C-alpha positions as CSV (number, residue, x, y, z in Angstrom):
1,M,68.9,29.1,-25.7
2,L,68.4,26.3,-28.3
3,K,72.2,25.9,-28.7
4,R,72.5,25.5,-24.9
5,M,69.7,22.9,-24.8
6,I,71.4,20.9,-27.6
7,A,74.7,21.1,-25.9
8,A,73.2,19.8,-22.7
9,M,71.5,16.9,-24.5
10,V,74.8,15.9,-26.1
11,I,76.6,16.0,-22.7
12,V,73.9,13.8,-21.1
13,A,74.0,11.3,-24.1
14,V,77.8,11.1,-23.9
15,A,77.7,10.5,-20.1
16,A,75.0,7.8,-20.5
17,G,77.1,6.1,-23.2
18,A,80.2,6.2,-21.0
19,F,78.2,4.7,-18.1
20,A,76.8,1.9,-20.3
21,A,80.2,1.1,-21.6
22,D,81.7,1.1,-18.1
23,S,78.9,-1.1,-16.8
24,G,79.4,-3.5,-19.7
25,S,83.1,-3.8,-19.0
26,G,82.3,-4.4,-15.3
27,V,80.0,-7.3,-16.3
28,K,82.6,-8.7,-18.6
29,K,85.3,-8.3,-15.8
30,K,83.1,-10.1,-13.3
31,S,82.3,-12.9,-15.7
32,A,86.1,-13.3,-16.5
33,E,86.9,-13.3,-12.8
34,K,84.2,-15.9,-12.1
35,Q,85.5,-18.1,-14.9
36,S,89.1,-17.8,-13.8
37,K,88.1,-19.2,-10.3
38,G,87.2,-22.5,-11.9
39,V,85.4,-25.4,-10.1
40,V,86.7,-26.2,-6.6
41,F,86.5,-30.0,-6.5
42,A,87.9,-30.2,-3.0
43,D,89.3,-27.8,-0.4
44,Y,90.5,-29.9,2.5
45,S,90.9,-27.0,4.8
46,K,87.1,-27.3,5.0
47,A,86.1,-30.6,3.5
48,E,86.4,-34.1,5.0
49,A,88.8,-36.5,3.4
50,K,86.4,-39.0,1.7
51,G,87.2,-41.5,-0.9
52,N,87.8,-45.2,-1.8
53,V,91.3,-46.5,-1.7
54,F,92.3,-49.1,-4.3
55,G,95.4,-51.0,-5.4
56,D,97.0,-54.2,-6.6
57,D,96.1,-56.1,-3.5
58,A,97.7,-59.3,-4.7
59,K,101.1,-57.5,-4.7
60,G,100.5,-55.7,-1.4
61,C,99.8,-52.3,-3.0
62,G,97.2,-49.8,-1.7
63,G,97.1,-47.6,1.3
64,T,95.0,-45.4,3.5
65,L,93.2,-42.0,3.3
66,E,92.8,-39.7,6.3
67,K,92.6,-36.0,7.1
68,K,95.6,-34.5,8.9
69,G,95.8,-30.8,9.7
70,G,93.7,-29.5,6.9
71,V,95.0,-31.9,4.2
72,A,93.8,-35.2,2.8
73,V,96.7,-37.7,3.1
74,F,96.9,-40.7,0.9
75,A,99.6,-42.9,2.4
76,F,100.5,-45.8,0.2
77,R,102.5,-48.9,0.8
78,P,105.5,-50.0,-1.2
79,C,104.6,-51.7,-4.4
80,A,107.6,-53.2,-6.0
81,D,106.0,-55.6,-8.4
82,G,102.3,-54.6,-8.8
83,W,100.6,-52.0,-11.0
84,G,100.1,-49.5,-8.2
85,G,97.2,-48.0,-6.4
86,G,95.3,-44.8,-5.6
87,V,92.2,-43.2,-4.2
88,T,88.9,-42.2,-5.8
89,L,87.9,-38.8,-4.5
90,G,84.2,-38.7,-5.2
91,R,81.7,-35.9,-4.4
92,P,78.5,-37.8,-3.4
93,A,76.7,-34.6,-2.5
94,D,76.6,-33.3,-6.1
95,A,77.9,-36.1,-8.4
96,P,77.9,-36.0,-11.3
97,F,79.2,-32.5,-11.3
98,N,79.6,-30.1,-14.2
99,A,83.0,-28.8,-15.2
100,D,82.3,-28.1,-18.8
101,G,84.7,-25.8,-20.5
102,K,87.6,-26.4,-18.0
103,T,91.0,-27.3,-19.5
104,R,93.1,-28.4,-16.6
105,I,93.2,-29.9,-13.2
106,V,95.2,-28.1,-10.6
107,V,96.3,-30.0,-7.5
108,K,98.0,-28.4,-4.6
109,A,99.8,-31.1,-2.7
110,N,103.0,-32.3,-1.0
111,V,104.1,-35.5,-2.7
112,T,107.0,-37.6,-1.5
113,K,110.1,-36.7,-3.4
114,G,110.6,-38.9,-6.5
115,I,107.2,-40.5,-6.4
116,R,105.5,-40.8,-9.8
117,F,101.8,-40.1,-9.8
118,G,98.9,-38.8,-11.9
119,V,95.2,-38.0,-11.8
120,Q,92.2,-39.6,-13.6
121,V,88.8,-38.3,-14.6
122,N,85.9,-40.7,-14.2
123,E,83.0,-39.8,-16.4
124,N,79.4,-40.6,-15.4
125,G,78.4,-44.1,-16.4
126,I,81.8,-45.5,-15.7
127,G,82.3,-49.2,-14.9
128,P,84.6,-52.2,-15.5
129,K,85.9,-52.4,-19.1
130,D,83.8,-55.5,-19.7
131,A,80.5,-53.9,-18.5
132,P,77.5,-54.5,-20.7
133,S,76.7,-50.8,-20.9
134,Y,77.9,-47.3,-19.8
135,A,74.7,-45.3,-19.3
136,G,75.9,-41.8,-18.5
137,V,74.1,-38.4,-18.7
138,E,74.9,-35.1,-20.5
139,G,76.9,-36.9,-23.1
140,A,79.2,-38.8,-20.7
141,D,79.8,-42.4,-21.7
142,G,81.7,-44.0,-18.9
143,E,85.3,-43.4,-20.0
144,Q,88.2,-43.0,-17.6
145,W,90.9,-40.5,-18.6
146,G,94.4,-40.5,-17.2
147,S,97.1,-37.8,-17.1
148,P,100.8,-38.2,-17.9
149,E,102.8,-38.8,-14.8
150,Q,104.4,-36.1,-12.7
151,E,107.1,-36.5,-10.0
152,G,106.8,-35.4,-6.4
153,T,109.2,-32.8,-5.0
154,G,108.8,-33.3,-1.3
155,I,107.4,-29.8,-0.7
156,V,104.0,-28.2,-1.1
157,K,103.6,-27.4,-4.8
158,T,100.9,-26.8,-7.3
159,Y,100.8,-29.5,-10.0
160,T,98.9,-28.7,-13.2
161,F,97.5,-31.5,-15.4
162,T,96.3,-30.3,-18.8
163,L,93.3,-32.2,-20.0
164,K,94.3,-32.2,-23.7
165,D,97.2,-34.5,-22.6
166,F,95.0,-37.1,-21.0
167,T,94.5,-40.5,-22.7
168,V,91.7,-43.1,-22.3
169,A,92.6,-45.6,-19.6
170,G,93.0,-49.2,-20.9
171,G,92.3,-51.0,-17.6
172,Y,88.9,-49.5,-16.6
173,G,85.9,-47.8,-18.1
174,N,84.4,-47.7,-21.6
175,Q,86.9,-48.8,-24.2
176,N,84.7,-47.9,-27.1
177,G,83.5,-44.5,-26.1
178,N,83.5,-41.2,-28.0
179,K,87.2,-40.5,-27.2
180,K,86.3,-37.2,-25.7
181,V,86.7,-36.0,-22.1
182,D,83.1,-35.3,-21.2
183,L,83.1,-32.8,-18.4
184,K,79.4,-32.0,-18.2
185,A,79.0,-35.1,-16.0
186,V,82.0,-36.1,-13.9
187,D,81.5,-38.8,-11.3
188,A,84.9,-38.5,-9.5
189,L,88.6,-37.7,-9.7
190,Q,91.3,-40.1,-8.8
191,V,94.9,-39.7,-7.7
192,S,97.1,-42.7,-8.4
193,V,100.7,-43.9,-8.0
194,W,102.5,-46.1,-10.4
195,G,103.8,-49.5,-9.4
196,G,107.5,-50.3,-8.8
197,Q,107.8,-47.6,-6.1
198,A,108.6,-47.3,-2.4
199,A,106.1,-46.2,0.2
200,G,105.1,-42.5,0.4
201,E,102.4,-39.9,0.8
202,I,100.3,-37.5,-1.3
203,A,99.1,-34.8,1.0
204,I,96.4,-32.9,-0.9
205,S,95.4,-29.4,0.1
206,S,93.0,-28.7,-2.7
207,I,91.9,-29.7,-6.2
208,K,90.4,-27.4,-8.8
209,L,89.3,-27.6,-12.4
210,E,90.1,-24.4,-14.3
């Protein structure tokens, strides 16, 4: 009888341990899945196309932003001699937003074939490069970070911009910051086109930080 009781206790203990291990792995799996989804900055199948268009007005650069068929379309004018233009895609409902720990920006878009473009991260506290101060929160100090350029293909594609490849923008933002992409307080993301190009479009379906 004693042997049977001991055997039963061992079976129960093993089963409990297996259940705990399985539960733990389930928690880890859910955590990993949650992390892999990243931060959805914008999904234009649901969100409105809101932002501020900018450009080298003296050279006729710039463009328009509007929503067409579930995408946000930045249509830009030809800019043969100017520095280019773009659109600041802010999130006024929850800016600054927290994307701490993310390592890349993923943009699903249809970009006119041959057009050179990139994305920028605007930290909280950002302002003109001659601003008297850059008072950000959560360690952000008003820097603007720009990606290397990529080239449009003329079809819907996922473009990945790795944050470790970004550099501090020289034309805007804090020029004497901590030289670190501070993702705990991001004011906005920008999509920009370089100067010296023809007219075209960047039709954005979604933007994520992963």
